[in-house]
C-alpha positions in Angstrom: 44.9 205.1 40.8 44.1 208.0 38.5 46.9 210.4 38.4 46.1 214.0 37.9 49.0 214.2 35.6 51.0 211.6 33.8 54.4 213.1 32.0 55.7 210.8 29.4 59.7 211.4 29.2 62.0 213.2 32.0 64.1 215.3 29.6 64.2 219.1 29.9 60.2 219.4 28.9 59.3 216.5 31.1 61.4 217.7 34.2 60.0 221.2 34.0 56.6 219.8 33.6 56.9 217.7 36.8 58.5 220.6 38.8 55.7 222.9 37.6 52.9 220.4 38.6 54.4 220.0 42.0 54.6 223.8 42.6 51.5 225.1 41.1 49.4 222.0 42.8 51.4 220.6 45.8 48.4 217.9 46.4 48.4 217.4 43.0 49.3 213.3 42.1 52.0 213.4 39.4 53.3 210.5 37.4 56.6 210.4 35.1 57.2 207.5 32.7 60.9 207.3 31.6 62.5 204.6 29.7 66.0 205.8 29.8 68.2 205.7 33.0 70.3 208.7 33.9 72.6 210.1 32.7 72.2 209.3 29.3 73.6 210.8 25.9 71.5 213.2 23.8 72.4 214.2 20.3 72.6 218.2 20.7 74.4 221.2 20.5 74.5 221.5 24.3 74.1 225.0 24.0 71.8 226.7 26.9 70.6 230.0 26.0 70.1 233.1 28.3 66.5 232.8 27.9 66.6 228.8 28.8 68.8 230.3 31.9 65.6 232.5 32.7 63.3 229.6 32.5 65.5 227.5 34.9 65.2 230.2 37.6 61.7 230.3 37.2 61.7 226.5 37.7 63.7 226.9 40.6 66.8 224.9 39.4 69.1 227.5 38.4 72.0 225.4 39.9 71.6 223.1 36.7 74.5 225.1 35.2 77.0 225.0 38.2 80.5 224.1 37.5 80.3 225.5 33.8 81.6 229.1 33.0 79.3 231.4 30.9 79.8 232.0 27.1 80.1 235.8 26.5 81.1 235.7 22.6 79.3 234.9 19.6 80.9 234.6 16.0 79.2 234.3 13.1 80.7 233.3 9.4 78.7 233.6 6.2 78.9 231.5 3.1 81.0 234.1 1.3 83.6 234.3 4.2 82.6 237.4 5.7 82.3 237.6 9.9 80.9 239.0 12.8 81.8 238.7 16.5 80.5 240.3 19.4 79.4 240.1 22.9 75.6 238.5 22.9 73.2 240.6 25.2 73.2 238.2 27.7 75.5 235.0 28.5 74.4 231.5 28.0 76.4 228.0 29.0 77.3 225.0 27.1 76.8 221.8 29.3 76.7 218.1 27.8 73.3 217.1 28.0 74.4 213.7 29.9 75.3 216.0 32.6 72.4 218.9 31.9 69.6 216.2 31.5 70.5 214.2 34.7 70.5 217.2 36.8 66.7 217.9 35.7 65.9 214.6 36.1 67.2 214.2 39.6 65.2 217.4 40.5 61.9 216.2 39.2 62.4 212.8 40.9 63.5 214.7 44.2 60.1 216.9 44.0 57.7 214.4 45.0 56.6 212.4 41.8 56.1 209.0 41.2 58.6 207.4 39.0 58.1 204.7 36.5 60.8 203.2 34.5 59.3 201.6 31.4 58.6 202.5 27.8 55.4 203.6 26.4 53.6 201.1 24.3 50.2 203.2 23.4 47.6 205.2 24.9 44.0 204.4 25.6 41.2 207.1 26.2 38.6 206.2 29.0 35.8 208.3 30.4 38.1 210.1 33.2 41.3 210.9 31.1 43.8 208.4 29.2 45.7 204.9 30.1 49.1 205.0 29.0 50.1 201.4 28.2 53.8 200.8 29.2 56.3 197.8 29.4 55.3 197.2 33.0 51.8 198.1 34.4 49.4 200.7 32.8 49.5 204.4 34.0 46.1 206.2 34.4 46.1 210.1 34.0 43.6 212.8 33.9 45.9 214.7 31.8 48.9 213.3 29.8 52.2 215.4 28.8 54.1 214.0 25.7 57.9 215.0 26.6 59.1 212.0 24.8 61.2 213.7 22.1 61.4 214.1 18.3 60.1 210.5 18.0 57.4 210.6 20.5 55.3 207.6 20.8 52.6 209.7 22.8 52.4 212.0 19.5 52.1 208.8 16.9 49.7 207.1 19.3 47.7 209.9 20.6 44.9 212.3 19.1 47.7 214.7 17.8 47.7 215.0 13.9 49.5 214.9 11.6 52.0 212.4 12.9 54.9 213.3 10.6 56.3 217.2 10.6 55.9 218.7 7.3 59.7 220.6 8.0 62.7 218.4 9.1 66.0 219.1 10.1 69.1 216.6 10.8 72.4 217.1 12.5 75.6 215.2 13.3 77.2 216.1 16.6 80.5 215.0 18.1 82.9 216.1 20.9 86.6 217.3 20.0 89.3 219.0 21.8 88.9 222.9 21.9 90.5 224.9 19.3 92.9 227.8 20.1 91.4 231.3 20.5 88.7 232.8 22.1 85.9 230.9 24.0 83.1 231.7 21.6 79.7 230.2 20.1 80.9 229.7 16.5 78.3 229.2 13.6 79.5 228.6 10.1 76.9 228.9 7.5 77.3 227.7 3.9 75.3 227.9 0.4 73.0 225.0 0.0 69.6 224.4 -1.2 68.5 225.1 2.4 69.7 226.4 5.5 72.8 224.5 6.6 75.7 225.2 9.1 78.5 223.9 11.2 78.9 224.9 14.8 81.5 224.8 17.5 80.7 225.5 21.2 83.0 225.6 23.8 82.1 223.2 27.0 85.4 224.1 28.8 89.1 225.2 28.1 89.8 221.7 26.8 86.5 220.3 25.1 83.6 221.7 22.7 80.9 220.3 21.0 81.1 220.4 17.4 78.3 219.6 14.6 76.8 220.2 11.2 72.8 220.7 10.4 70.6 220.9 7.6 67.1 222.2 8.4 63.8 222.3 6.2 64.7 219.5 3.9 62.5 216.8 2.8 65.4 214.5 1.7 67.9 214.8 4.4 71.5 213.8 3.3 73.1 210.7 4.6 75.1 210.6 7.9 78.7 210.2 6.2 77.7 213.2 4.0 76.8 215.2 7.1 80.3 214.4 8.9 82.2 215.5 5.7 80.3 218.9 5.6 81.5 219.0 9.4 84.7 218.1 8.3 85.4 220.6 5.7 83.6 223.7 7.6 85.4 223.4 11.0 89.3 223.3 11.1 89.2 221.0 14.1 86.0 219.2 12.5 88.2 216.0 12.0 89.5 215.8 15.3 86.1 214.4 16.8 86.5 211.9 19.9 85.9 208.2 18.7 82.2 207.4 19.2 81.0 210.4 19.8 79.6 211.6 16.6 75.9 210.8 16.3 73.1 211.8 14.3 69.3 213.1 14.9 66.2 214.2 13.0 64.6 217.3 14.2 60.8 218.3 13.4 61.2 222.3 12.8 58.7 224.6 14.1 58.3 226.2 10.7 56.2 223.0 9.6 53.6 223.7 12.2 53.5 223.0 15.8 51.4 220.3 17.3 50.2 220.8 20.9 48.2 217.7 21.3 44.5 217.1 21.5 41.8 216.6 24.1 43.4 215.7 27.8 46.9 214.8 25.6 49.4 217.8 25.6 52.6 217.8 23.7 55.9 219.7 24.7 59.2 220.3 23.4 60.2 218.1 20.5 57.4 215.8 20.6 55.3 219.1 19.6 57.9 220.2 16.9 59.0 223.1 19.1 62.5 223.5 17.5 63.9 226.6 15.8 64.2 226.4 11.8 67.1 228.6 12.1 69.4 226.8 14.3 67.7 224.0 15.7 67.9 225.1 19.1 64.9 223.5 21.2 66.2 223.5 25.2 64.6 226.9 25.8 61.5 225.9 23.9 61.2 222.7 26.1 61.6 224.2 29.4 58.9 226.9 28.5 56.4 224.3 26.8 56.6 221.6 29.6 56.0 224.7 32.3 53.1 226.0 30.2 51.9 222.3 29.8 51.9 221.5 33.3 50.4 224.6 34.6 47.4 224.1 32.4 46.8 220.5 33.1 46.7 221.0 37.0 44.7 224.3 36.6 42.2 223.3 34.0 42.3 219.2 34.0 38.8 218.6 32.3 40.1 220.9 29.1 43.9 221.9 29.4 44.7 222.0 25.6 42.8 225.7 25.1 44.4 227.2 28.2 48.0 225.6 27.0 47.5 226.9 23.8 46.8 230.4 24.8 49.7 230.7 26.9 52.3 229.4 24.4 50.9 231.5 21.5 51.4 234.4 24.2 54.9 233.5 24.8 56.1 232.3 21.4 53.7 233.2 18.8 55.3 236.1 17.3 58.5 234.7 18.1 57.6 231.5 15.6 56.2 233.6 13.2 59.4 235.4 12.8 61.6 232.7 12.9 59.6 230.8 10.0 59.9 234.1 7.8 63.7 234.5 8.7 64.4 231.0 7.6 62.6 231.5 4.4 64.8 234.8 4.0 68.1 233.0 4.9 67.5 230.4 2.4 67.7 232.9 -0.3 70.9 232.9 -2.4 73.4 235.5 -1.1 71.1 236.4 1.6 73.1 234.9 4.8 76.1 237.0 3.5 73.9 240.0 3.7 72.5 239.3 7.1 75.8 238.8 8.7 77.6 241.8 6.7 74.4 243.8 8.1 75.2 242.5 11.9 78.9 243.7 11.3 77.4 247.0 10.9 74.5 247.1 13.3 74.8 245.8 16.7 71.3 246.1 17.3 70.8 243.8 14.2 73.0 241.1 15.7 71.2 241.2 19.0 68.3 240.8 17.1 69.5 237.9 15.3 70.8 236.2 18.4 67.6 236.5 20.1 65.6 234.8 16.8 68.2 232.2 16.9 68.4 231.1 20.3 65.9 232.8 22.2 62.5 234.4 21.9 63.1 237.2 19.9 60.1 238.5 17.4 60.2 240.7 14.8 58.2 244.0 16.0 57.3 246.9 13.7 60.7 248.7 15.4 62.8 245.6 15.1 61.6 245.1 11.4 62.8 248.8 10.7 66.0 248.0 12.6 66.7 244.7 10.4 65.4 246.5 7.1 67.7 249.4 7.1 70.7 247.7 8.2 70.1 244.8 5.6 69.5 247.4 3.0 72.9 249.1 3.9 74.6 245.8 3.4 73.4 245.1 0.2 74.3 248.3 -1.2 77.5 248.0 0.0 77.7 244.4 -1.2 80.9 244.3 -3.8 
């Protein structure tokens, strides 16, 4: 048979696409191709931002965060040691991807899709759509949504170009005993040629997610160098659970977002939808998966223009703003000024948090707020 929509990958982007396709067009035939058996681990900071929580509600899976306490405190530490700590504008969660992704995949399975346990080998265009060649049997679809991650086979074998992201990030992540003190999202930036920071995100009162990432480099450091910086910047960085430290490469949105070509759409990490400031991508994955599926079932003959228009309306200003802020923050001493500006202006801290983890954008009003607080911080700098 020829499915109306074939979704490759059942992570957050793929699950969001499956749930949306079934909700928007209940009569549509939908197939999901996934090589992994859930639950499975995924290298990530595990932070579920407020905007991601809102997306879960739109998808009808708000219970994906059940059993985890909200995080209502954020701490930023600048390379020079200056800090700012306050409540973010809305609460988020920290949920291991082994749990979070399995819950979303279970919801996708239960919504009436055909599930194919297989790996994708290639794509073959036909007059009626695309045939996805797998390790089992071919799966044909009018529209294919590639939600198969940063190393997407759909992107490499499909009509999207260029294949390699122009801006890359690389990070290591581990799990460690929770440190003493308040439960808070901690980001510790350091001086480097590009943006680089360590993080500690609390899962519960006993355990936390820790890591270190470098964003925007063409020559990523070795894994042992990343681990060494994580250990140096975090007091508990040397307490990672054995076997939990894993690395991952991240195609950043600042190098250009790739949404696919023809009847093939890309979503989430496969589309390089990863924040160039923090490496966050769960919100982008949920949003882009939802929008890609909506375009696929509403305009199967030409889904890409509608998908591009919806994503631009939702994230166009945000993506331009994060690219600009990543360039600004990479300048010598600017991170110290930004943290100092946030300490003196709650509105600036809220804006930076929304740019780093949500869908915030620099409007004329927010740009004025940022410029004024940043100017005061630079004048007051020692």
